[in-house]
C-alpha positions in Angstrom: -6.2 -2.3 8.9 -8.0 0.3 10.9 -11.6 0.8 10.0 -12.1 -1.8 7.3 -14.6 -4.5 8.3 -14.3 -8.1 7.3 -17.4 -7.6 5.1 -15.6 -4.7 3.3 -12.5 -6.8 2.9 -14.6 -9.6 1.3 -16.1 -7.0 -1.1 -12.7 -5.6 -2.0 -11.4 -9.1 -2.7 -14.4 -10.0 -4.9 -14.1 -6.8 -6.9 -10.4 -7.1 -7.4 -10.6 -10.8 -8.4 -13.4 -9.8 -10.9 -11.2 -7.0 -12.3 -8.3 -9.5 -12.8 -10.6 -12.0 -14.6 -12.4 -9.4 -16.7 -9.3 -7.5 -17.8 -6.7 -10.2 -18.5 -4.9 -7.9 -21.1 -4.5 -5.0 -18.7 -1.1 -4.8 -17.0 -1.3 -6.2 -13.5 0.6 -3.2 -12.1 -2.3 -1.0 -13.3 -4.9 -3.3 -11.7 -2.9 -3.3 -8.5 -2.8 0.5 -8.5 -6.6 0.6 -9.1 -7.1 -1.8 -6.2 -4.9 0.4 -3.9 -6.9 3.5 -4.9 -10.2 1.7 -4.3 -8.9 0.5 -0.9 -8.0 4.1 0.1 -11.6 5.2 -0.2 -12.5 2.9 2.8 -9.7 4.1 5.2 -10.8 6.3 8.1 -7.7 8.5 8.3 -7.3 11.1 5.5 -3.6 11.0 5.9 -3.5 7.2 5.6 -5.8 7.4 2.5 -3.5 10.0 1.0 -0.5 7.7 1.4 -2.3 4.9 -0.3 -3.3 7.2 -3.2 0.3 8.3 -3.5 1.5 4.7 -3.5 -1.1 3.8 -6.2 0.6 6.2 -8.6 4.1 4.9 -7.9 4.0 1.2 -8.2 7.4 0.2 -9.5 9.4 -2.9 -10.0 10.9 -2.6 -6.5 7.4 -2.6 -5.0 6.3 -5.6 -7.0 9.5 -7.5 -6.0 9.0 -6.6 -2.3 5.4 -8.0 -2.4 6.0 -10.7 -4.9 5.4 -13.6 -2.5 2.2 -12.2 -1.0 0.9 -11.2 -4.4 1.3 -14.8 -5.6 -0.4 -16.2 -2.6 -3.3 -13.7 -2.9 -3.7 -14.4 -6.6 -4.1 -18.1 -5.9 -6.5 -17.6 -2.9 -8.5 -14.7 -4.3 -8.2 -13.1 -0.9 -6.2 -9.8 -0.8 -6.5 -8.8 2.9 -3.0 -10.1 3.6 -1.6 -8.0 0.8 -3.5 -4.9 2.1 -2.2 -5.6 5.6 1.4 -5.8 4.4 1.0 -2.6 2.3 -0.4 -0.8 5.4 2.6 -2.1 7.4 5.0 -0.9 4.7 3.4 2.5 4.6 3.7 2.8 8.4 7.3 1.8 8.4 8.0 4.3 5.5 6.3 7.1 7.4 8.3 6.3 10.6 11.6 6.3 8.6 10.6 9.7 7.0 9.8 11.2 10.5 13.1 9.9 11.9 15.1 11.2 8.9 13.5 14.7 9.4 14.3 14.7 13.1 17.8 13.6 12.5 18.4 16.2 9.7 17.0 19.0 11.9 19.2 18.1 14.8 22.5 19.2 13.2 25.4 19.3 15.5 26.6 22.7 16.8 29.5 24.1 14.8 32.3 24.6 17.2 34.7 26.9 15.4 36.2 27.9 18.8 
């Protein structure tokens, strides 16, 4: 992830692991949203941070299912960099799809009524 040092990744991991341990009754989805919001603060690009903030408000079952394997691995290891990297990749792919969809929809074929 651009702009986040290994030291910062370690701090984010530690904070998130502590949040999970200290708030066992809080829904994991809420904790994950909080972690994504906190991560967004450390991103260099405002547009990237905005996408992370938007994602933090829209964590749904589909998102949790998509990232289920990496979430399980990260819960066991206590290291969440892999999760953050996969979220960043997911957001980049989503942005690319959105851009391509906009380009495709703006390139409507000429009507040839003849």
